[in-house]
C-alpha positions as CSV (number, residue, x, y, z in Angstrom):
1,M,-35.4,-12.2,-45.5
2,N,-37.9,-10.9,-47.9
3,L,-41.2,-9.2,-47.2
4,E,-43.3,-12.3,-47.8
5,S,-41.5,-14.3,-45.0
6,L,-41.8,-11.4,-42.6
7,I,-45.6,-11.2,-43.3
8,E,-45.9,-15.0,-42.9
9,A,-44.1,-14.9,-39.6
10,Y,-46.2,-12.0,-38.3
11,T,-49.4,-13.9,-39.3
12,I,-48.4,-17.1,-37.6
13,T,-47.5,-15.2,-34.4
14,A,-50.8,-13.4,-34.5
15,I,-52.7,-16.7,-34.9
16,V,-50.9,-18.2,-31.9
17,M,-51.0,-15.2,-29.6
18,F,-54.7,-14.3,-30.1
19,P,-56.1,-17.3,-28.1
20,I,-53.6,-16.8,-25.4
21,L,-54.5,-13.1,-25.1
22,L,-58.2,-13.9,-25.1
23,F,-57.7,-16.5,-22.3
24,I,-55.8,-13.9,-20.2
25,I,-58.6,-11.3,-20.7
26,I,-61.3,-13.9,-19.7
27,L,-59.3,-14.7,-16.5
28,L,-58.9,-11.0,-15.7
29,V,-62.6,-10.3,-16.1
30,R,-63.6,-13.3,-13.9
31,D,-61.1,-12.2,-11.2
32,L,-62.4,-8.7,-11.2
33,G,-66.0,-10.0,-10.9
34,K,-65.0,-11.8,-7.7
35,Y,-63.7,-8.6,-6.2
36,S,-66.9,-6.8,-7.2
37,K,-69.0,-9.4,-5.4
38,L,-66.8,-9.2,-2.3
39,S,-67.1,-5.4,-2.4
40,D,-70.9,-5.7,-2.6
41,K,-71.0,-8.0,0.4
42,I,-68.8,-5.7,2.5
43,N,-71.0,-2.7,1.5
44,D,-74.1,-4.6,2.6
45,V,-72.6,-5.4,6.0
46,L,-71.6,-1.8,6.5
47,N,-75.0,-0.6,5.4
48,N,-76.8,-3.0,7.8
49,L,-74.5,-1.9,10.7
50,S,-75.3,1.7,10.0
51,E,-79.0,1.0,10.0
52,D,-78.7,-0.9,13.3
53,L,-76.9,2.1,14.8
54,N,-79.7,4.4,13.5
55,D,-82.3,2.1,15.1
56,K,-80.5,2.2,18.4
57,G,-80.7,6.0,18.5
58,F,-77.3,7.0,17.1
59,K,-78.6,9.1,14.2
60,R,-76.7,9.6,11.0
61,E,-76.1,13.2,10.1
62,N,-77.1,14.8,6.8
63,K,-74.8,13.8,3.9
64,E,-72.6,11.7,6.2
65,S,-71.2,8.6,4.7
66,I,-71.9,5.2,6.2
67,L,-68.3,4.6,7.1
68,H,-68.0,8.0,8.8
69,H,-71.2,7.2,10.7
70,I,-69.7,4.0,12.0
71,S,-66.4,5.6,12.8
72,R,-68.1,8.4,14.7
73,Y,-69.9,5.7,16.8
74,I,-66.7,3.8,17.5
75,N,-64.9,7.0,18.5
76,K,-67.7,8.0,20.9
77,K,-67.5,4.7,22.7
């Protein structure tokens, strides 16, 4: 094997693998986008629940996270 055949084999491999890698990256980005949307929905539901608890008189403490506020309400009941 000489240097020219090695370079030619590398070039052909790069040409074939580039679209495959690009396709995999696109699928990963789309999949991560789905998880991001799901996370936003869960966050909205928790936020609404915390606001409802505030409206019912179970006040949120200073610098308390939404999840801790809900957990404190559940533990109290």
